[in-house]
N, C-alpha and C positions, 0 to 999 in steps of 0.2 A: 240813393239809387231810384231811378224811376221805376214805379210800379205800373203795370198795364191797367189795373183797375182804377188808379187814380190820375193816369196821364190826361191832363188838360180838362179834368173835371172842374166845373165852376162851383165852388164851395164858399157859402157865406158863413163866417164865423162871428157869432154874436158873443159879447163879452159883457157881463153885468158885474155889480160892484161887490166883489168878494176877495178876500186875501188870496184865494185860489186863481185869481186872474193871472198871476205870473205864470202858472202853468200853461196858460193858453198861448203865451208867447212861444213856448217850446212846441205846442201842439201846431200852431201855424207854421213854425220852421219845418217841422217833420212832414207836414202835408206838402209843403212847397218843394222840398227836397225829393219827395216821391212823385213829384209832377203835377199836383193840382194847382188851380188858379184861385188862391185864397183872397177874398175881400172881407175886411174886418169892419164890424159895426161896434162901437162901444157906447154904453150908457154914460151919463154923466157921472154917476157913482164909480163906474169902472175906472174913470180917468184919475180918480184919487189913489188908485193903486198902481196903474200902468199907464203908458201914454200911447197915442196913436203912432207916434214916430217909431216905437219898438215894433209894431206890427208891420209898419211901412218898411222898416229895414230888413226884416226876415222874410217878407213875401214879395217885395218889390211892386206891391199894389197898394191901392187906397185903403186907408183906415179912416172911417167916418164916425162922428160922434154927434154933431148937432144937425137936427133936421131943418133948422132955419138958415143954417150958414152953408148949405150945399150948393155949389156953382151949378151942378148938373141938374137939369130939369127932371123932376119926378124920379130921382135916383131909385127910391124904393120900389117903383114899379119895374124899372129896368132890371134890378137885382132879382126881384121876385119872380119875373118872367123867364129869366134866363138861367137861373141856378139849377144845379143837379142835386144839391143838398143844403139844408140850412141846419147849422150846428150851434147850439147855444151852450157855451162852456166857459166859465160856470154860469149856472142859472140860480139866481138867488130866490128866495121865498117871494120877494116883491115882484120880480120879473115873472115867475111862474104864475102868480095870481093875475097879473095884467094879461098874460097870454091866454089864460083860462076864461077870462071874462071879457075878451075882445077889446081891451083898452088899447089906444094908439096914440100916446102922448109923447113918444119918442121915436127915433129912427129905427131902432131895433124892433119895437113892436109893430110899428106901421108896416115894416118890410115883412115881418112874419105874416101879417094879414094879407099882404099882396102876393105872398109866394105860393107857387103851384108845385113845388118839390117836397120830398119827404122833409120832416122836422125831427131832429134828434137833440134831445135836452139832457144835459149832465148837471144835475142839482149839486149845490154846495151851500151849506149853511151850518151854523153852530148850535150848541145846546141841543134842545129838544125840538128845534123848529121843524126838522124833516118828518118827524113822527107826529107832529101836530094834526089834529083832525082837519084843520082847514087847508094845510099843505096837501095832505093826502087826498082830500076830495078834489082840489085843483088838478092834481096829478091824474087822478081817475078820470076826470074831464077830458083832460087832453089826451089821454091814451084812447078814449072813446072816439076821438076825432082822428086818430091815426098817428099821433106823435109817439116816437120811440123815446122811452125814458131809461137812461142808464142809471142804474141803482148806485148811490154813493157807497163809498167804503166806510168801514168803521176804523176809528183810530183816534189819536189825540187831535184836539182842535186848537184854534188859536187861543180861545179862552182858558185852555188848560184842562177842559173836560175831555172826557172819552166817551165816543158814541157814534153813531151812524150819521154822516153828513159831510165826509170828505170827498171832494170831487176825484173820481178815478184818475189814474195817471195818464199822460198824453199817450203813451204806447198802447195802452189798453183802448183808449178812445179811437185811435187809428184802426184798430181791429174792428170795433163796432161800425166805424165809418165804412170800412171795405165791405163788411157784412150787408150793410144797408144798400151800397152801390151795386152789389153783386147779385141782389135778389132775383132780377129778371134775366140772369144769364143762361148759358146754353145747357146748364145742367140743373135748371129749376125743376123741382119735384123729383129728383133723383137721389138716391142714397149711394154714397161712396164710402167704402171701408178701406182704411189705410194703415198699414202697419209700419211702425218705425222703431229705430233704436236697436240695441243689442238685447240679448237675454243673458242671465246670470244663473249658472248652475252651481248650487252650493257644494262645496267640499266638506265644510263644517260650519258652525255658526258664524265664524268671521271671515272665511275665504270662499271664493267662488271661481269658476272658469267663465270667461267672457271674451269680448273682442274689441276692437277699436272703434266701432260705429258710434257716431255722436247723435244720430238721429235726425241730422240737418235735412237729408234729402226726403225722408218720410214726412217730417213736419211741414216742409215747403210744398210737398204734394198736397197735404190736408189743406193748407192755406189756398193753394191754387184752386182746389175744388170748391172751397167756400167762395172764393172770388167769383167762380162761375155759377154760382147759386145752388150749389148741392147742399144736402144734408150729410154731413160728414161724421163718421164714427172713427176716431184715432186709437188704434190699439197700440200702445207704447211700452216698450221696455224702459228700463232705467235710464233717464236723461236728465240733463240740467235745463233743457229748453223749456220754455213756456208754451203751453198749448195754444193754437191759434183761437182767437175769440169766436165763439159759436160753434166749435167742434165739441162732440160728445167724446170725452176721453176715458179709456179703460186702461188703467195701470196694471201691468203685469211684471213679473220678474223672470220666470222660467219660460222655457220653450213649451212645455206642457200647458201652462197657464195661457200662453199666447195662442196656442192651437184651439183650446176650448173656447176662448173668446171669439177668435176668428170664425170657427164654424157655426157658432150661434149667431153672429151678426150677419154672416153672408146669406142667411136663408132668405132674405128678402131684398138684397142688395143689388144694385145695377152694375156695380163694378167693385173688384177688390184689386187694391194696389199694394202689392207686397214688397215694401221696401226695407222690412226689418232684416237685420242680419242675425239670423237664429243660429244658436249653437247646435252643431251637428251631434255632439256627444255630451253626455252628463256623467259625473261620477256614479258608479253603480251603487255604492253604500255610503251616502253622506254621514259623517259622524255627528253625534248628537251634541258632543262636546268638542272645544277646540282641541285639535291635534297638536301635541307639543313638537317643537322643531327637532327634537331628538327622535321622533318616532320614525321607524323604518317606513310605515306605510307612506308618510309624506315625502320622505327622502328618496325612496327607491321606486315607488310606482303608485299610481292612482288608477285602479281599474275603471275603464270607461265603457259605457253601453250607448248605443245610438238612440237620439231623440226621434220622435215621430216626425215624418216629413209633412209639414203643414200643407204645402202646395198639392202634395199627392193626396192627402186626406180631402182637401177642397175638391180635386178632381173627382174623387169617388162620390163625394156628396153631390157634386154638381151633375153627374151623370144620372142621379136618381131624381133630382129635384129642378134642375135647370138654373138654379141659382149658385153663384152670381151671373148675371149676364155676361160679364167680361171679366176675365182673370188675366192679371198683368204681374209678372214677376221680375225680379232684378237678379243679374248674374254679376257678382263681384269677383273677377278673375284676375290672375297675375300672368298667366301664360295662354296661348292659343284661345284668347279670349272669345273670338267670334265663334269658333268651331264648338268650344265648350258651351257658350251661350245658347247656340241653335239646338244643341243636344238636349239641353235642359227645357227649352221651349217645347220640344216634341215629347219628351218623357213625362213632363208634368201636365200636358194637356192645355197649355196656356194659349191665350189669344195673342199675347205680346210678350217679348222679353226685352228689358232694358239692360244692355250689357255695358259693363264699364271696367276699365283696367285700373284696379285700385292701386297698382304700383306706380301709376303715373302721379306725380306730386300735385298735379292740378285736377286730379279726378278721385283721389282716395278718401280715406276717412278723415274727419275732423278738419276738412277744408271747406271753404265757402263756395268752391266751383266744382264743376263736373263735366265730363265728356261722355256722351252716351250714344251708342248705336241701338235703336229701337227696331226690333224685327217682328213682324207679324207672322202668324201661322199660314198665311198666304204668300209668304215670302217677300212682302213688301219691307223696305229697308228705309228708316229715316235717320239720317245722320244728324246729331245734335252736337255741334262743335263746342269747345270749351267755353262756358259762360257760367253765371251764377246759378246756384241750385234753384233759386226762385225761378229764373228764366227757363231752365230745364224742365222744371215742373210745369210751367205754363204750356210748354210745347207738348208734353206728354198728355196733359188734360185735354188740349185741342184734339189730339188723336183720339181719345177715349170718348169725347163728346161727339165727334163726328161719326164714330162707330156706332154709338148709341143711337144717334139720329137716323143712321141708315137703316136701322131695324134688324141688321144682320147679326143677331146675338143668340145665345144658347136657347133662351125660351122659344124663340121663333122656330126652332127646329122640333119642338115637342107639340 
C-alpha cells in the first residue's frame, strides 16, 4: 500500500558488509511498496552477502557498487543533491568510522559527503564492537553533525554471542524513516493525544468485560499524526498492535485508568483524538478470587455500574483550562448513526465527531477499512468513503491540522 509520507520520496539506501544485509532487501522492498523511489549503494564487502541484482529486482531501480565502473557522470553528486533521505542499513563499525572521519574511498561514503539530506544510520555489528569506545566516539561525532542513529537491538548474533548489535527489523526502520520525513509537517511543534483500543473491566482475576475493538483506527491516527510532524501520546487499551515508532505510549486496561491518563495528557495538548472504545459499564464488585462456574453470581447476574464518561470529563476540564485546543470523538453506532453521532457531538462539547456504522462489514471492528462521516460543531460535513484506516486517518489529520492553522481553537476564546 502506498503511503502518503513515502510517495515518490527519493531514498538512497546504503548497504555495508554485515550479515544483516539480507534484511535490507526486505527494507528496500517495503519502501518501494509504500511508494518510495529507492536507489541502492552497496560496499564491496556488502556484495559478499547480497547482490546488486537482489535490490534491482525489488526496487526496479539501480543498485550500484563500484565508483569506478559507473556509467553515469558523477552519480554521487546527482544522488546527493536530489535525495530526500540517505539510509545506511546495515552500517558496520568500519563504515561508521569512515563516515565520522570524512573518508571517501567508495561510492557509499563519497555519496554521503555529497548529500544534503538527512542521514539515518542503523548500526549492525557483532561481539562488543558496538560498545567499544572507538565506535561510540564515532557515533557521537556523527550525531553532533545531525545524523540520526537507530540504536541496535540486543539478541543473539552470528558469532553465537548475545549482546547489543543486531540491526533493528525492517518494519521498525520504516517507522523511523517516516518519522524523519515527517519532521517538517503541518503538525510540527504540536502535541496530539490519541486514545485507542478497548478497555477491560475485571469481573474477577481471570475474566473481564470488553468489546471487539482492535485499536487499528486509533493506532493509524497516531501514525498519521506522526507523519505530519506531531509529538504524539498514544493512550492505548489492551491491543496486539505495535505502537508507531516515535509515539509515547501509555498502556492502560480499565476505563478509569484511561480517563486518568487522558485528563493528565490533554492539559497542554493541541488536540485529543478519542478513538478508543471505552466500556460504558463495569462490574460493581469485582471478585478477588476466580468465581467458580457453579456460583449463582456469575450464572444469574453481574451487577454493573457506569464508568466515568471520559469526553464529558475532558469537556469540563477544557472549560476551565482551554486545553485541549481541539477535541474529536468517535461514534460507533449500529442504527440512526448520523442522528446519534450529532447528538453526541453536541452533548460532549466536541469540535468534531467521526461517525461510523460498525454493523457495516467494511467499517466495523477488526477490519482494515473504515467509512466515516466527520461532522464539525459548525455543521460542516466531511464524507470519507470506504478506504483503509490509514487513509481515513490521514484525512482526519488533514482536517485537524487545517483547524489548528486557522487559529479558531478553544484557547483563542480565552
